C-alpha positions as CSV (number, residue, x, y, z in Angstrom):
1,M,0.0,0.0,0.0
2,N,2.7,2.5,-0.9
3,T,0.9,3.7,-4.0
4,N,-0.9,7.1,-4.3
5,I,-3.7,7.8,-6.7
6,K,-4.9,11.2,-7.8
7,L,-8.0,11.5,-10.0
8,S,-9.5,14.8,-11.1
9,T,-11.9,16.1,-13.7
10,V,-13.8,19.3,-14.5
11,N,-17.1,19.1,-16.4
12,D,-16.0,15.7,-17.9
13,G,-18.2,13.3,-16.1
14,N,-18.0,11.1,-13.0
15,I,-15.1,9.5,-11.2
16,Y,-15.4,5.8,-10.5
17,V,-12.9,3.7,-8.6
18,K,-13.2,0.0,-7.5
19,G,-11.1,-2.4,-5.6
20,V,-8.1,-0.1,-4.9
21,Q,-5.9,-0.3,-1.8
22,C,-3.5,2.7,-1.6
23,K,-1.6,4.8,0.8
24,L,-3.6,7.8,-0.5
25,I,-6.6,8.1,-2.8
26,R,-7.2,11.7,-3.8
27,T,-10.2,12.6,-5.9
28,N,-11.5,16.0,-7.1
29,N,-14.5,16.5,-9.3
30,V,-16.2,19.7,-10.5
31,N,-19.8,19.1,-11.8
32,G,-19.6,15.3,-11.4
33,A,-20.0,12.6,-8.9
34,I,-17.3,10.5,-7.1
35,T,-18.0,6.8,-6.5
36,M,-15.4,4.5,-4.9
37,E,-16.2,0.9,-4.1
38,D,-14.3,-1.7,-2.0
39,I,-11.3,0.7,-1.3
40,A,-8.8,1.0,1.5
41,G,-6.5,3.8,2.4
42,K,-6.4,7.5,3.4
43,T,-9.0,9.3,1.4
44,L,-9.2,13.0,0.3
45,A,-12.4,13.5,-1.7
46,S,-13.9,16.7,-3.0
47,A,-17.0,17.2,-5.2
48,L,-18.8,20.2,-6.5
49,N,-22.5,19.9,-7.4
50,E,-22.7,16.1,-7.1
51,D,-22.6,13.3,-4.4
52,I,-19.6,11.4,-3.0
53,N,-20.3,7.7,-2.4
54,I,-17.6,5.5,-0.9
55,S,-17.6,1.9,0.4
56,Y,-14.5,0.8,2.3
57,A,-13.2,-2.7,2.3
58,T,-11.6,-1.9,5.6
59,A,-12.2,1.1,7.8
60,P,-9.8,4.0,7.1
61,L,-6.8,3.9,9.5
62,D,-5.5,7.3,8.4
63,D,-7.0,10.7,8.7
64,S,-9.4,11.3,5.8
65,T,-11.3,14.4,4.5
66,F,-14.5,14.6,2.5
67,K,-15.8,17.9,1.0
68,S,-18.9,18.7,-1.0
69,L,-20.4,22.0,-2.0
70,N,-23.8,20.9,-3.2
71,G,-24.1,17.2,-2.7
72,D,-24.4,14.4,-0.1
73,I,-21.6,12.3,1.2
74,N,-22.4,8.6,1.8
75,I,-19.8,6.4,3.5
76,N,-20.2,2.7,4.1
77,V,-17.8,0.5,6.1
78,N,-17.8,-3.3,6.5
79,S,-16.0,-3.4,9.8
80,D,-16.0,-1.7,13.2
81,L,-15.1,2.0,12.8
82,N,-12.9,3.6,15.4
83,A,-12.6,7.3,14.5
84,E,-12.9,10.9,15.6
85,V,-15.5,12.6,13.4
86,S,-15.8,16.3,12.7
87,F,-18.8,17.6,10.8
88,K,-19.5,21.0,9.3
89,S,-22.4,21.9,7.1
90,L,-24.4,25.1,6.6
91,N,-27.5,23.3,5.4
92,G,-27.2,19.6,6.2
93,D,-27.3,16.9,8.8
94,F,-25.2,13.9,9.9
95,Y,-26.7,10.4,10.0
96,T,-25.3,7.1,11.2
97,N,-26.4,3.6,12.2
98,I,-23.2,3.1,14.3
99,E,-24.3,2.9,17.9
100,S,-21.0,3.4,19.7
101,V,-21.0,7.2,19.5
102,Q,-19.6,9.2,22.3
103,A,-20.8,12.8,21.8
104,S,-19.5,15.8,23.6
105,T,-21.8,17.9,25.8
106,K,-22.5,20.2,22.8
107,T,-23.8,17.5,20.6
108,T,-27.5,16.7,20.6
109,T,-29.2,13.7,19.0
110,K,-32.6,13.2,17.5
111,K,-34.0,9.8,16.5
112,T,-35.3,9.7,12.9
113,G,-37.4,7.1,11.1
114,G,-36.3,5.2,8.1
115,K,-33.0,3.6,7.1
116,R,-30.7,6.6,7.6
117,G,-30.2,6.0,11.3
118,T,-29.7,8.5,14.2
119,K,-29.5,12.1,13.3
120,Y,-26.8,14.1,15.0
121,E,-26.7,17.8,15.2
122,V,-23.1,18.9,15.7
123,N,-21.7,22.3,16.5
124,A,-19.4,23.3,13.6
125,K,-16.4,23.4,15.9
126,D,-17.3,20.1,17.7
127,S,-16.4,16.5,17.0
128,F,-17.4,13.2,18.4
129,Q,-16.0,9.7,18.7
130,L,-17.0,6.5,17.1
131,G,-16.0,3.3,18.8
132,K,-12.6,3.7,20.5
133,G,-11.6,6.8,18.5
134,G,-8.6,6.8,16.2
135,S,-8.2,8.4,12.8
136,Q,-9.9,11.7,12.1
137,L,-12.7,11.7,9.5
138,S,-13.5,15.3,8.5
139,F,-16.7,16.2,6.7
140,D,-17.2,19.7,5.3
141,L,-20.3,20.6,3.3
142,L,-22.3,23.6,2.3
143,N,-25.6,22.1,1.2
144,G,-25.8,18.3,1.8
145,D,-26.0,15.5,4.3
146,V,-23.5,12.9,5.5
147,T,-24.6,9.3,6.0
148,L,-22.0,7.1,7.6
149,K,-23.1,3.5,7.8
150,R,-21.8,0.1,8.9
151,N,-23.1,-2.6,6.6
């Protein structure tokens, strides 16, 4: 896993990655979606006007950052996730079905119906812990939701 991958496009369609294990996977798309399936490694993903959809073969062990201006970010993991999560969105919410969440005193939770899971309202400068904590997962959005699910 000493390889780095960098994929970028502007107005030229979507980025699709499958079955890649790297030290770093960096994707940037303007006016197109990012979809990564069955990946492993540190992830830096940024999309403008479309969604980011990522499924990890193994939970990220290194700090990863996800940014979207006008789209949702959907992350799926197949294993236990131990991470520190920071979430910032002007017009969006954070959803998860992971139950081992340790929220700070500033974080409030609301139960929601459906498959999305528990809704967390997080102060922009706040973070919370999933599982035992560990790598930092940073989510930064303007208009969009984050859904972080364990399959």
